[in-house]
N, C-alpha and C positions, 0 to 999 in steps of 0.2 A: 629376779636376776635375769638379765637379757643379754644375749650375745649379739651385738649389733652387726657383726660380720654377715649374719643372715639377711640383713637389709642392705648389704653392699658397703658398709662402713668398715674401714680398716685403718685405725690410728689416724683418721682424718677428722678435722673439725667440721661442724655443721655450719658452714659459712654462707651457704646459699639458701634461698627460700625453698627451692626444690628439695634440698636435703632435710630441711625442717618438716616439710610435708611428709616425706618418706618416713621420718622418725616417729610420726604419729602412730605407725603400725606397731611400734615396740611393745606396748602393753599386751599385744595379742600373741607374742612369741616368747613367753617366759620359759625358762628352764627349771626354775624352782622359786619358791616363795612361801610366805606365811600370811594368814588372814587374821581378822579381828576375833575369830573364835578360837584361835590357837591351832588351826589346822595348817600343817605344812605339807608341801608336795614337791617332789623332784623327779625329773626324768633323766634316765641314764641310757647311753647308747649300748646296743648289743650288736656284734658283728654278724649279721644274718641278712636274709632277703628282706626286702621292704615289706612292712606290715600293710596289708591291704584287705581288710575284712569286707565281705560281700554277703551280708545276711538279710538285707532289706531294711535295716534300721537307718535312721538319719546318720549322715556322715560327719566325722569330726577328725581333726588332726591332733597330734600329740601336744603341740604347743598351745593350741586353743583349749585342749582338755585341761591343761594346767590352770589356765586362766578361769575356766568354768568352775573347777574345783575350788579355787581360792575365792571366787565370787559367791558361790552358793553353798558349799559344804560346811556343816557345823561339827562334823566329826569324821573319823576314818570310814565308818560304815556308810555314811551318806555319800562320801566321795566315791566309794566303790559302786553304790547304787546308781550314781550319776553316770559313771563310765559304762555300766551295763546297758544303758539306753542307746548307745551309739555304736556304729561301725567305725573302728579305728583305722586311720590312714596316716602313715608315718610322715612327719615333717622332714624335709631335706633328704628325701630318698634313703631312709635308713630304717632301722628297727630299734625299738626302745622299750624299756620297762619303767614302771613308776614305783616310787616309794612314798607311802602316805603315813602321816603321824598326826595325832591330835593331843589336846591339852590333858586328856585323861591317861595318856601313856599308851594308847592303842596304836599299833603299827601294822602295816600290811604291804605286801609287794603285789603289783598287778603286772602280768606278762601276757604276751600274745604269740606264744610258740605255735608255729604253723597256722597263724591267723586265728587261733582259738584263745579267747580270753581265759585266764586262770588267775585265781587269787590265792596268795600264800600268806596265811595269817602269821602273826608273831607267835613263836613258841619260846617259852622261857622268859628271861628278863630283858632281852634285847633282840634286835634284828639288824643284820648287816647286808648291804647290797653293793656290788661293784658292777662288772660288765659281762656277766655270764648268766645263762638261764638257771633258775632255781626250781622251775616246775619239773616234777617227775614225769618224763616223757622221752620221746626219741632224741631230743636235743638237750637233755639234762646236762648241765655243766658246759654246754657249748659257749665259747666266748673267751674272754681274757680277764685279768685282774685277780687271779687266785692268790697271788702273793700278798697284795694289799688287803684282800678279804681276810686272809689268815691272820695277819698282824692285828687287824682291828678286832676280829672275832676272839682271838686268844686273849687280847688285853681286856675286853669287856667281860669275858668269862672269869678272868682272875678277879675282877672287881665286882662281880655279880651284877653287871649292868649299871652300876651306880658311878656317875662321873660328876665332878664339878665342871663348871664351864672352862676353867683353866686346863683341867685334865683333858676335856673334850677337844679343845683347840690343839693341845700338844699331840693328841692322837691323830687328828687330822693332818697336822704337820708331819707326823711320822709316816703317813701313807700317801702324801701328795706325790705327784709324778713330776719329774723334771730332769734336766741334763745331768745333775749330780746325784740323782736318786737311783736306786737299783731297779726301779720299775720302768722298763723300756717298751711296754706293750701298747702304749697309746700316746696321744699328744700330751704335752706338759699341762699341768693343772692351771686353768685360767683364773678360777676363783674358788675360795673356800668359804662356806657359811656355816656357822653354828647357830641353829635355831633352838630357842628355849620356848617350848610350846605352852607351858603354863604361864610364863611371864609375858609371852607374845613379843619376844625380842629377837634380834638377829645381830650377830657379829660377823663382819665381812672382811676377808683378806683377799687381795688381788695379787696375782703373779707370785704367790707363795712368799710374799713379804710379810711374815708374821709379826714383824716389829711395828708395822703400821696397821692398825685395826680401825674399822668403822663400825659404829654402834647405832642401831635403830630400834625404835619401839613402835608397835602398832597401837595407836590411840583409839 
C-alpha cells in the first residue's frame, strides 16, 4: 500500500510520460504490505522528532525498510534482524514505528525512541499499535491514538485475540478516524487493510467505505 502524495500526486491522473516515470518509485515507498511467506509489515507515525540514527551502520529509510522486509523476511524474527543491520532515517521528516507479523502468529513492534532501536515482543494473544511509544523509557506513551488503542485492545481481550475476518474488519471500522468519528487526533483514515497472514490474503478498504472492499491474494 503506497500513498502517492509522497511522490507529488494528489487525485491527479498520470497523463504525462514524466508522471509515469515518477510513479516507478512507488514500490520503494510502501506504508504496509504482505509477502509470499505471510510476513506483513506496517509503519505508523509517532509525533516526535525526526528519527536519525548515527551509529556507523548502513543507512535506510522507513519506507525502504518496509520494502526490504517484504522482499527478504521469512518471519517476524528475520524482519527484526534485518532492521538491526541499519541506521534508521525517517521518511518524510517524521518519526515512525513498525508493526511486524508472520504466518505463525508471531508479532512485534519496533520503535526508535531517542534514536535507539527497541523491540517490543507480543505478550498474550494479541498486539495493538496506534501512534504512541510503547517502549518503557523517557517517552513512554508519548503520542496520540489512546482512544482507538483502548477500543481495539479491549475488544481483542474479550475475544481472547480470536477474530474472524468479518469481525476484524468491523473492529477496524470501529476505530477508523474521520469527520464523523470521535477520534480527532490525526488525519482521516486513508485506507484500511486486513491481512490474513496464514492465507496470505489482504482485504482493502479506501476512504473508510467499508461497503466496497478489494480482495487480493499473494500467489
